[in-house]
C-alpha positions in Angstrom: 96.2 -78.7 79.9 95.2 -76.2 82.5 93.1 -74.3 80.0 91.3 -77.4 78.9 90.5 -78.3 82.6 89.2 -74.8 83.2 87.0 -75.1 80.1 85.6 -78.3 81.4 84.9 -76.6 84.7 83.1 -73.7 83.0 81.2 -75.8 80.6 80.0 -78.1 83.4 79.1 -75.1 85.5 76.9 -73.8 82.7 75.3 -77.1 82.0 74.5 -78.0 85.7 73.5 -74.4 86.4 70.9 -74.6 83.6 69.6 -77.9 85.0 69.5 -76.7 88.6 68.0 -73.2 88.1 65.8 -73.5 85.0 64.4 -77.0 84.7 63.6 -76.0 81.1 64.8 -78.6 78.5 65.3 -76.1 75.8 67.5 -73.9 78.0 69.5 -77.0 79.1 70.1 -78.0 75.5 71.1 -74.4 74.6 73.5 -74.4 77.5 75.1 -77.6 76.4 75.3 -76.5 72.8 76.9 -73.2 73.9 79.4 -75.0 76.0 80.3 -77.4 73.2 80.5 -74.6 70.6 82.9 -72.5 72.7 84.8 -75.1 74.5 84.7 -78.2 72.4 87.8 -77.5 70.4 89.8 -76.7 73.5 88.9 -79.6 75.8 86.9 -82.0 73.7 83.6 -80.9 75.2 83.0 -83.7 77.7 81.2 -81.7 80.4 80.1 -84.9 82.1 82.1 -87.4 84.1 80.4 -90.3 82.3 81.5 -89.0 78.9 85.1 -88.5 80.3 85.1 -92.1 81.7 83.9 -93.5 78.4 86.6 -91.5 76.5 89.2 -92.9 78.9 87.9 -96.5 78.6 88.1 -96.5 74.8 91.6 -95.0 74.9 90.8 -91.5 73.5 91.8 -89.7 76.8 94.8 -90.3 79.0 94.4 -91.2 82.6 95.8 -87.9 83.9 93.6 -85.9 81.6 90.5 -88.0 82.6 91.2 -87.5 86.3 91.7 -83.8 85.8 88.5 -83.4 83.8 86.5 -85.4 86.2 87.8 -83.4 89.1 86.9 -80.2 87.3 83.4 -81.5 86.5 82.7 -82.7 90.0 84.0 -79.4 91.4 81.6 -77.5 89.1 78.7 -79.6 90.2 79.7 -79.0 93.9 79.8 -75.2 93.3 76.3 -75.2 91.7 75.0 -77.4 94.5 76.3 -75.0 97.1 75.0 -72.0 95.1 71.6 -73.5 94.8 71.4 -73.9 98.6 72.3 -70.2 99.1 69.9 -68.9 96.5 
């Protein structure tokens, strides 16, 4: 499960980084497509706490996995937020 959580962190980092630093819709879609292509089979490709919450509510994700994924996703958003302040 650690690998899946790390993939969620990296995928979210890529997605939020594209949003924060480019503001280009095509680049954002390309970032999400890349994250899903490379990480989707490992973690399910949520990359968004709202998707993780939905997956948990419909019973497709366990509570521990949902909390781990959401923690990784929020951590990735925090890293990008701090990085955007520095750059």
